[in-house]
C-alpha positions as CSV (number, residue, x, y, z in Angstrom):
1,M,31.4,-1.9,29.4
2,S,27.9,-3.1,30.0
3,K,26.6,0.5,29.5
4,S,28.3,0.9,26.1
5,L,27.1,-2.4,24.9
6,S,23.5,-1.7,25.8
7,L,23.8,1.8,24.3
8,T,25.1,0.3,21.1
9,M,22.2,-2.2,21.1
10,I,19.7,0.7,21.5
11,Q,21.4,2.6,18.7
12,K,21.1,-0.5,16.4
13,L,17.4,-0.8,17.3
14,M,16.8,2.9,16.6
15,I,18.6,2.7,13.3
16,T,16.5,-0.4,12.3
17,A,13.3,1.2,13.4
18,T,14.1,4.4,11.5
19,A,14.9,2.4,8.4
20,G,11.6,0.5,8.7
21,I,9.7,3.7,9.0
22,I,11.4,5.1,5.9
23,L,10.8,2.0,3.9
24,S,7.1,1.9,5.0
25,A,6.7,5.6,4.0
26,C,8.3,4.9,0.6
27,A,6.1,1.9,-0.1
28,N,3.0,3.9,0.7
29,T,4.2,6.8,-1.4
30,M,4.9,4.5,-4.4
31,E,1.5,2.9,-4.0
32,G,-0.1,6.3,-4.1
33,V,2.0,7.3,-7.2
34,G,0.9,4.1,-8.9
35,K,-2.7,4.8,-8.3
36,D,-2.3,8.4,-9.6
37,L,-0.6,7.1,-12.7
38,Q,-3.4,4.6,-13.3
39,T,-6.0,7.3,-12.9
40,M,-4.1,9.6,-15.3
41,G,-3.8,6.8,-17.9
42,T,-7.5,6.1,-17.6
43,S,-8.5,9.7,-17.9
44,M,-6.3,10.0,-21.1
45,G,-8.2,7.1,-22.7
46,G,-5.7,4.4,-22.0
47,N,-8.3,2.0,-20.5
48,T,-11.8,2.2,-21.9
49,Q,-13.2,-0.7,-19.9
50,P,-14.5,-0.3,-16.4
51,N,-12.8,-1.7,-13.4
52,N,-12.7,-5.6,-13.3
53,N,-14.7,-5.7,-10.1
54,Q,-17.5,-3.7,-11.7
55,S,-17.6,-5.6,-15.0
56,Q,-17.8,-9.1,-13.3
57,T,-21.1,-8.2,-11.7
58,K,-22.6,-6.1,-14.5
59,G,-26.1,-7.1,-15.3
60,K,-26.2,-9.8,-12.6
61,D,-28.1,-9.9,-9.3
62,V,-25.7,-10.0,-6.4
63,V,-27.0,-11.5,-3.1
64,V,-25.0,-10.7,0.0
65,T,-25.6,-13.1,2.9
66,P,-24.7,-11.8,6.3
67,V,-22.5,-14.0,8.5
68,K,-23.4,-14.3,12.2
């Protein structure tokens, strides 16, 4: 009885791990698809402004102080 219980627990862990890997892969794929769609929209003229990070520092001196 102890063997079947531990085997069932291992099976449950394997199913959970497999589901986690699949969900992670789907999340990464959807992130990639979102970036591709954003790039396509920008290239089609949907967004004429540059990226927010670039526009915030446009024309300004940026000083980077290293941290020890």
